[in-house]
C-alpha positions as CSV (number, residue, x, y, z in Angstrom):
1,M,-1.0,30.3,39.5
2,N,2.3,32.2,38.5
3,F,5.3,30.3,37.9
4,P,8.9,31.9,38.0
5,K,10.6,32.0,34.0
6,L,12.6,29.6,35.1
7,S,10.2,26.9,36.1
8,L,8.4,27.5,33.1
9,K,11.5,27.3,30.8
10,R,12.1,23.9,32.3
11,F,8.8,21.9,32.8
12,L,8.3,23.4,29.0
13,V,11.3,21.7,28.2
14,A,10.3,18.7,30.2
15,A,6.7,17.9,28.6
16,T,8.7,19.1,24.7
17,I,10.9,15.8,25.7
18,S,8.6,13.3,27.2
19,L,6.1,13.6,24.4
20,V,9.5,13.5,21.9
21,V,11.0,11.2,22.5
22,P,8.7,8.5,22.5
23,L,7.9,9.3,18.6
24,A,11.0,9.3,18.0
25,A,11.5,6.1,18.7
26,L,8.4,4.7,17.1
27,G,9.4,6.9,14.1
28,V,13.0,5.6,14.0
29,G,11.3,1.5,14.6
30,H,10.0,2.3,11.0
31,R,12.4,3.2,9.2
32,A,14.7,1.2,10.6
33,G,14.3,-2.2,8.1
34,S,16.0,-0.1,5.3
35,C,18.8,1.3,7.4
36,G,20.3,-2.6,8.4
37,V,19.2,-1.1,12.4
38,G,16.2,-2.9,14.8
39,P,14.1,-4.5,14.0
40,A,13.4,-5.5,10.6
41,I,10.5,-4.1,8.7
42,E,10.3,-5.7,4.7
43,R,9.8,-3.3,2.0
44,V,6.7,-4.9,0.6
45,K,4.3,-5.8,2.9
46,M,2.9,-9.2,2.5
47,P,-0.8,-9.3,1.8
48,Q,-2.8,-9.6,4.9
49,Y,-5.0,-12.4,3.4
50,L,-1.5,-15.1,3.3
51,R,-0.6,-14.4,7.6
52,Q,-3.6,-16.5,8.0
53,L,-2.3,-19.3,5.3
54,N,1.0,-20.2,7.4
55,L,3.1,-20.0,4.2
56,S,6.7,-21.9,5.3
57,E,9.6,-20.0,5.1
58,A,10.2,-20.5,1.4
59,Q,6.7,-19.9,0.1
60,H,7.1,-17.2,2.0
61,D,9.9,-15.6,0.1
62,W,9.0,-16.8,-3.0
63,V,5.9,-14.1,-2.6
64,F,8.5,-11.6,-1.7
65,E,10.3,-12.2,-4.6
66,I,7.1,-11.9,-6.4
67,M,5.8,-8.7,-5.2
68,D,9.4,-7.1,-4.4
69,G,10.1,-7.5,-8.5
70,Q,6.5,-6.5,-9.2
71,A,6.5,-3.4,-7.2
72,P,8.4,-0.9,-9.7
73,A,6.3,-1.4,-12.8
74,M,3.7,-1.4,-10.4
75,R,4.5,2.3,-8.7
76,E,4.9,3.5,-13.5
77,K,1.4,2.1,-13.2
78,V,-0.4,3.7,-10.2
79,K,1.9,7.3,-11.2
80,A,0.4,6.6,-14.7
81,A,-3.0,6.7,-13.8
82,R,-3.0,9.0,-11.2
83,H,-1.3,11.1,-14.1
84,A,-4.1,10.6,-16.1
85,E,-6.9,11.3,-13.6
86,E,-5.0,14.4,-12.9
87,S,-5.0,15.3,-16.5
88,L,-8.4,15.0,-17.1
89,R,-9.1,16.8,-13.8
90,K,-7.1,19.9,-15.1
91,L,-8.6,19.7,-18.9
92,I,-13.1,20.1,-17.0
93,L,-11.3,23.3,-15.1
94,S,-9.0,25.5,-18.3
95,T,-10.3,27.1,-20.9
96,E,-9.1,24.8,-23.2
97,Y,-11.7,21.9,-22.9
98,T,-13.1,20.2,-25.4
99,E,-14.9,17.0,-25.9
100,P,-12.4,15.0,-27.9
101,K,-9.6,15.9,-25.8
102,A,-11.6,15.3,-22.6
103,R,-12.3,11.8,-24.6
104,E,-8.3,11.0,-25.8
105,L,-7.5,11.7,-21.7
106,S,-10.7,9.4,-20.4
107,D,-9.3,6.9,-22.6
108,S,-6.1,7.3,-21.5
109,A,-7.0,7.1,-17.8
110,A,-9.5,3.9,-18.0
111,R,-6.5,2.3,-19.9
112,A,-4.0,2.8,-16.9
113,T,-6.7,2.3,-14.8
114,A,-7.3,-1.8,-16.6
115,D,-2.9,-1.8,-17.1
116,L,-3.0,-1.3,-12.8
117,S,-5.9,-3.9,-12.5
118,L,-4.6,-6.2,-15.0
119,A,-0.6,-6.2,-13.2
120,R,-2.5,-6.5,-10.3
121,A,-3.9,-9.9,-10.9
122,M,-1.1,-11.5,-12.6
123,A,0.8,-10.8,-9.2
124,E,-2.0,-12.6,-7.2
125,R,-1.8,-15.3,-10.0
126,Q,1.6,-16.5,-9.2
127,V,1.0,-16.0,-5.7
128,Y,-1.7,-18.3,-5.8
129,A,0.2,-20.1,-8.0
130,V,2.7,-20.6,-4.9
131,L,0.1,-22.2,-2.3
132,T,-0.3,-25.6,-1.3
133,A,-3.8,-27.0,-2.5
134,E,-4.1,-26.9,1.6
135,Q,-4.0,-23.0,1.4
136,R,-5.9,-23.0,-1.7
137,S,-8.8,-24.4,-0.2
138,Q,-8.3,-22.1,3.0
139,L,-8.3,-19.0,1.1
140,A,-10.9,-19.9,-1.0
141,K,-13.2,-20.5,2.8
142,L,-11.6,-17.2,3.9
143,K,-12.9,-15.4,1.1
144,A,-16.0,-16.6,1.0
145,T,-16.1,-15.3,4.4
146,G,-15.1,-12.3,3.1
147,K,-11.7,-12.2,5.7
148,A,-9.6,-12.8,2.4
149,P,-9.9,-9.5,-0.1
150,M,-7.8,-10.6,-2.9
151,D,-7.8,-7.1,-4.8
152,G,-5.0,-5.8,-3.8
153,L,-1.7,-6.7,-3.4
154,N,-0.5,-5.1,-0.8
155,G,-3.8,-6.1,1.6
156,E,-5.5,-3.1,1.2
157,H,-8.9,-3.7,1.9
158,R,-11.8,-2.2,-1.2
159,P,-15.9,-2.9,-1.0
160,P,-16.6,-5.5,-3.1
161,P,-18.6,-4.6,-6.9
162,G,-21.8,-3.1,-6.4
163,R,-21.3,-2.0,-3.3
């Protein structure tokens, strides 16, 4: 096919626009909650399993407060755990490797991971306390069927221990 230069340029411009505009609109929709325009998207995600429990508006607000309140501390704990693991990996590849240094960094990584796990457990327990007896029963049934992971506040799915 032999396109004149002008037609080819017009075609490429039209194709680019037809691809960029929908993608840009999608991106703006996800950021809209933070700037007050468009559909509000919460900064803190509601755990997936709670969406199945039909929370009241007051419960939803309380869960949001719990999660939003613990978010900065969780972020710091995640950073500390990542930093400790990264330091250990760097030491392994360095010429300064010694077993005592490796043990110290390994202990530090374990403490950071334990702190993160404990913070998650505490936040999940606070959320659990907000639920009614009926919702707790419903949650127990969901958990028994594997549909309610209680091992991550943001709904991430992790394999159960031993798998």
